[in-house]
N, C-alpha and C positions, 0 to 999 in steps of 0.2 A: 504494500500500500504506500502511495507516494506521500510526501510531506504535506502537499496541498490537500489531499484527501483526508489525512489525519486531522489537519487543522479544521477542515469543514465539519468533521464529526464532533470534534471538541467544541466548536461553536454551537452546534445543534444541542449538544449535551448541556452546555451552559444555559441556553435558552430554556431547556426542559426544566432544569433546576430552578431557574428564575420564575417560570410559569407555575411550578409547584408551590413555591413560596407565596406567590400572589394568590393562588387558590386557597392555600391554608389560611392566609390573612383574611380573605373574604369569608371563609367558613367561620372564623372567630367573630367577625363583624356580624354575619347573618345570625349566628347563635345568640348574640347579645340583643339584636333587634327582635327576634321572635320571642325570646323569653321576657324581655323587659317592656316591650311595646305591644306585642301581639298576644302575650300570655300563652304561648305554646312552644314546644320544642321545634326545631327546624324540620321541615317536611321531607327529609332525606337522611340516608345513612351512608356514610363513606368512611372507609378504614384508611385514614391518611398514613398511618404507620406502615401498612402493607404496601400502599402506593409508593411511599418513599423507599421501602426496601426493594421494590421492583426497579425503581430508578437507579439505585445504587448497584444492583446486580448487573444492569445493562452496561455499567462503566467497566466491568471486569472483562467483557468481551465486546469492546466498542465497535459496532458495525451498523450499517444502514438498516438492516432488518430489525435488530434489537431496538434501535431508536424509533423506527416506524411503529413498533408494537407499543412502546411506552407513550408515544404521542397520541396514538389511537385511544389508549386507556385514559390519558389526561383529557382528551376531547370529550369522551363519554361522561367523565366525572364533572367536567365543566358544564355540560348540558344540564346535569341534575342540579347544579348550583344555580344556573340561570333560570330554571323552572321555579326555584324558590325565590329568586330575585324578582320574578314577575309580581310577587305579592308584596314587595317592598317598594313603595312609591318614592318619587324624588323628595316629596315633602317629609317622608319618614326618615330618609337618610339625612336630610337637613336637620331635623329635630334631634337626631342622634348626636350629630357633631356639635350642635349648639349647646347641648347639655354637658359636653366634655369640658372639664376645667382646664385641661392641658392638651394641646394639640401635638401629635407625633407625626411629623411630615413623612417619615418612613412608612407608616401605616397607610397614609393617604396615597403615596406613590404605589404601594402594592395593590391597593384597590383599583387605581387607575389602570395598572398593568393587567389586572384580572379582566377588566372589560375590553382592553385593547387586544390581548392575546385571544380572547373569545370572539373578537370582531363583533361585539355587542354594543354598538355605539349609536343606534338610531332610536327615534321616538323618545319614550320616557327615559331611556338610558342615556340619550344625549344630554338631557337635563342633569342627570346624576354625574356624568363625566364632567360637564361644565361646572357644576358646583364644586367637585373635588379639585379640579384645576384651579378654580378661583380661590379655594382655601389655601392652596400652595402659593398663589401669586399675590396674596394680600398680607399686610401687617396692620394691626390696630394701634393707632396712636392715641393713647388715653388723654394726653394733654389737649389734643385737638378734637377728641370725641368723634373720630372718623377713621375710615380705612384708607391706606395708601398702597399703591402698587409696588411690588418688588421689582426694581430695575437694576440688574447687574449682569455681567457676563457669566457669572457662576449660575445664576438662576436660568439664564438662556440655555446654558449647557444642560441643565437638568431637564428642561422642556424637550430639547433635541433628543436626549437619551430616552425619555419616556415615549415620545411619538415614534422613535425608530423601531419599536416593537411591532408596528403595524405593517411594515414592508410595503409601503405605498409608493406609487410613482411620484416623482418630483413635479410640483405644479409649475406651469409657465409663469415667469416672473411678472409679465404684464398683467396677468389675471390676479396674481397676488397683490400687486400694487393697487389695482382697481378695488379689490375687496377691502384692503386696509383703508383706502380713502372713504369708502362707504361706511366702514365701522367708525371712523373718526367723525364723520358727519352725524351719525347716531349719537355718539358720545357728546358732541357739542350741543345737539338738541336737548339732551338730558341736562347738561350743565345749565343751559339757558332757560329751562322750564322754571316758572316762578310760582306755580301753585299745583296742588294735587289734582285739581280739575283739569289743568292743562296736561299733566302727566297722563291722565285717563283719556281726556278728549282727543288727544293726538295719538293715543295707543303707543306711546314711546317704548314702554317696557315690553308690551306684547310684540311690537314690530321687531325689537331686538331679539327676542326669543325665536320668532319665526325665521329671522335671518339665519340664526345659528343652526336651525334645523334644516334649512334649505341649501346650505353651502356644501353639504356632503363631506367628502374626505378633505376638501380644502380647509375645513375647520382645523385640521391637524397639521397644517403647514406651520412651522415654528413662528414665523413672522405674523401670520394671520392670527394664530392662537394668542400670542403675546398682546396683539391689539385688542382681541376679544376680552382678555383678562382685564386690561385697563378699562374697557367699556363696562364690564361687570362691576368693577369696584366703584366707578362713577355712579352706575345705576343704584347700587346698594346704598351709597351715601345719600344720593338725591332722594330716594324713596324714604329713607329714615328722616331726613330733614323736613320734607314736605308733609309726611304723614304725622310727625310730631305736632305740627301746627294744626292738623286736621282732626286728630283723635279726640280732643276735648269737645269740639263742635259736634262730632258724631255721637259722643256719649250724651251730650245735652239734648240733641234732637231725638235720640232714641228714648230718653227719659220722658221728653215732652209727648212723644207719640204714645207711649204706654199709659200716660196719665189721661189720655183721651179715650181710653178703651170703652168706657160706658157710653160716652157720647157717640162713638162710632156705631155701637150696637143700636142705640136709640134712633139715630138719624138715618142709618143705612140698612143694617140688618139684612134680612132675606130679600128685600126688594132690589138690592144691588149686589149680587153674588160676585161680580168681578172685583169689587173693592174688598170684599171679605177674603177672596182668594189672594189678593195682593197683601193683605194683612198677614195671612198665613205664611206667605212667602217671606215677608219681613221678619216674622218670628223665627223662621228657619235660618235666615241669613244672620239674624242677631245672635242666635245660638252658635253658629259657626264663627262669627266675629269674636264672641266672648271666649270660645275655646281656643281660637288662634292667639288671642291676646294673652290668655293665661299661660300658653305654652311658648310664648315669644316666637311664634311662627306665623306672623301676619303676612297675608298674601295680597297683592295688588288687586286681583279680581274680586276677592271677598269684600274689600273696602269699597270698590267701585259699585258692585251690585247692591250692597247694603245702602249706600248713599242714594242710588237711583230709586230703590224701593221706598225709602223714607221720603224722598222728594215727591214721588208720585202720590203717596198717601197724604202727606202734609199739604200739598197743593190742593187736593180734593177736600181736605178738612177745612182749609181756609174758606172754601166756597160753601161748605155744607154744615159746619157745626152750629152756626148761628141761625140756620133756617128753621122757621116754625114747623113743628111736626105735622101740621095739617096741610102744609104746602105740597104741591105736586113734586114727586121725586124727580131727580135728574133723569133724562132719557137714557136708556141703555147705551145708545150710540155714543154718548159723552164718554162713558167709561171705556168703551171699545177703542175710541180714538186715543184716550189717555194711555191705555195699555199698549196700543200700537206704538205711540211715541216713546214710551219707556222701553219697549222691546228694541226699537231702533236705537235709542240712546245707549243701551247695553252693548250693541254691536258696532256702532259707528261713532261713539263719543258724544260730546256735549255741544257741538256746533249747531245752535238752534236754527240758523238760517238753512243749513243743509237738511236738518231733521224735518223741517216743514215740507221741503221738496221731496225728500225720501218718503214722507207720509203720503204725498200726492201720488207718487209712483205706486205705492201700495194700494191706494184707493182705485187707481186706474186699472191695475191688474185684477183686482177683485171685481171691477165693474164689467170687464170684458174687452174684446179685441178693439172695439171702436175707441174706447177711452185710452187704451195703450197706444193706438195709432195717433191720437191727438197729441200725445206727448212725444211722438216720434222716437219711441224706444226701439232699440235693436232687440231681436228675439233672445239673444244670450243675456241681455241686460235684464229683461223681464224674468228669464229663468233664474238669474242670479238672485233676484229678490226672493223667489220661492225657496231656493237653497239656503240663503242666509237666514230666513225665517223658519227653517227646518220643516218646510212643507214639500221638499223634494231632496233628492240625493245627488251627489256628484256624478258626473258623466264619465270621468276618467281620473286617474291618479293625479294628474296635473291640475285638475279642476278643484281648486282649493278655496278656502274661506278668504284668503288674502286676495285672490283673483276676483271673487264675487264683490268684495268690499270696494275694490278699485273700479269695477264696472259701474256699480251703483252710485258711488260718490261722483264719478265723472258724469253719469246721466243726470243726477240731481243738480250738479253744478251747471250743466248745459241749460237746463230749464231756468235756473236762477239768472244766469248770464243773459239769456235771451230776453227775459222780462226787464232786466235793468237796462240793457241796450235799447230796448223799445222805448222805455220811459225817457231815457236821456236823449234819444234821437227826436222824440216828439217835442221835448222841451227846446231842443236846438232849433227845430223848424219853426217853433212859435216865438223864438227870440226870448225865452224865459230862462233865467239862471236857475239851474237845478239846486235843490236844497243840499246843504253840506252833508247831511246824513246819508243821502242817496249816493253822493260821490264817495263817501267813506265806505259804504257797503260795496260799491263797485270796485274800489281799490282792494278790499279784502277778497272779493271774488277773483280778481286778477292774480293775487298772491296765491290763493288756493289752487288756481289753474296751473300756475308754475309748479307748485308742489306735486300735483297729480301727474303733470307731464314728466317730471323726473321719475316718479314711480313707474309710469308706463315704460320709460327708457330702461330702468333697472330690470323690469320684468322681461323685456325683449332681449336683454343681455344674458339672461339665465338660460343655460343650455337645455334645461328641462322643458322649456316652452318651445324651443326650436325643434324639438323632436315631435311636436304636435302641431302640424301646419294649420289645423283648424283654429286652435287657440291663438297662434301667431296672427292669422288674418283678423280675428276678432279684436285682438289688442291694437293692431294698427288702425282698424276702422274706428274703434271707440276713441283712440288717441287723436286721430286726424279730425274727427267731428268736434272734439273738445277744442282743438287748436283753432279750428275755423270760428267757433263761437268766441274764443279768447281774442283773436285778432280783430273781430268786429267790435267787441266792447272796448278793446284797447284804443282803437282809432277814435272812437267817439269820446272816450274818457280823456284821452290826450288832448283833444281839441277843447273840451270843456274846462279842463283843469289848467 
């Protein structure tokens, strides 16, 4: 056997030992999770001492056949661990580490290697790997009360060593540079967010998570990964800062709502079941909020949904609590519209101007083809509404929530822009100076159009969509229709302003 062949076998054997160590560490972690959080022993039995003995035996007669057998055994054992891992959500992993008084980076590295060796890095596991990498890449500065990124050549070398486990192809540098620029843009958006509502309304946290899921193996390019870790640290700090100012208001609003319990029953009761359903939803969300708060495991979506639910109920109470009991109840359509607006707010954020036009799209779709035609909606835009509102399912793997949201926001903005352009053009023809508020709304519409155009561009740059010519055609058509509306409004606005 040549020296090169012996070296290759020794390298394989070293990887096998490293993989076994990662699996053993994961087993210890999973045992702690199941016993301390799930109240049960782990749902598998593996004899790690016997596995280690077999690995040692293979070293006495080092050859490809013996190493193949050991790797097959490790693969089968890893599959059993992954089956247990399906029951450990990313939030549970986060709670486990948040409760640790002292962090051991070596354990975190072994857990990362477990997922990388098993090539289990998609879906919910991408969130777990992302959390573990972030734990490695951050330091808490008690004096500043925030986290900072680790930036050193030594840490970069650790990242390179970890991702080398995957044996992936090297990414084109121009693609890496493009991704890093996109990540830095997301980071800057988070830094510039001034309120929790802005964080929610612009889906800044959600968009960052979607991005990390969509980049595939490019996530593990060392330069891309280091940029993502810096983004994660900024997101963590910004959420904590903005939420701390929001928490007391949420608690006060929740208390106010609960104090109105008897009045709700008296004024609404069975005659308005939709509001009663919303109250039940609020109580469920309030319970999740209290549990997350007690466990120091607050999530952005729980806070956003609880706020939306409270806003819906309190807004209705403002109209209903002082009404005489003998007055006619609000028509059911009022609550249907309110519920629709809140459902749209949950999915698209708190931009009220677009929400109103999204609501019009919903009414048109519910009314039939003639109403849809009047709004000049594309067929895929109408279909996107049904999918976003969970009344239809995706047509393909590439047909995602991110895509539906983009189609619908663009369609709603076209309707809004057309209306504003018509009013401004009419004023211009009559020689009347438009009101400052109208010009301000038009300016915001133009800014939003630029933002959506960038999102269309990002979508069209993603290879996953280029593999689906139907979606590529839809993206181009929706984008060009929006650009045509944008240019018309811009020319009128430029002349008026």
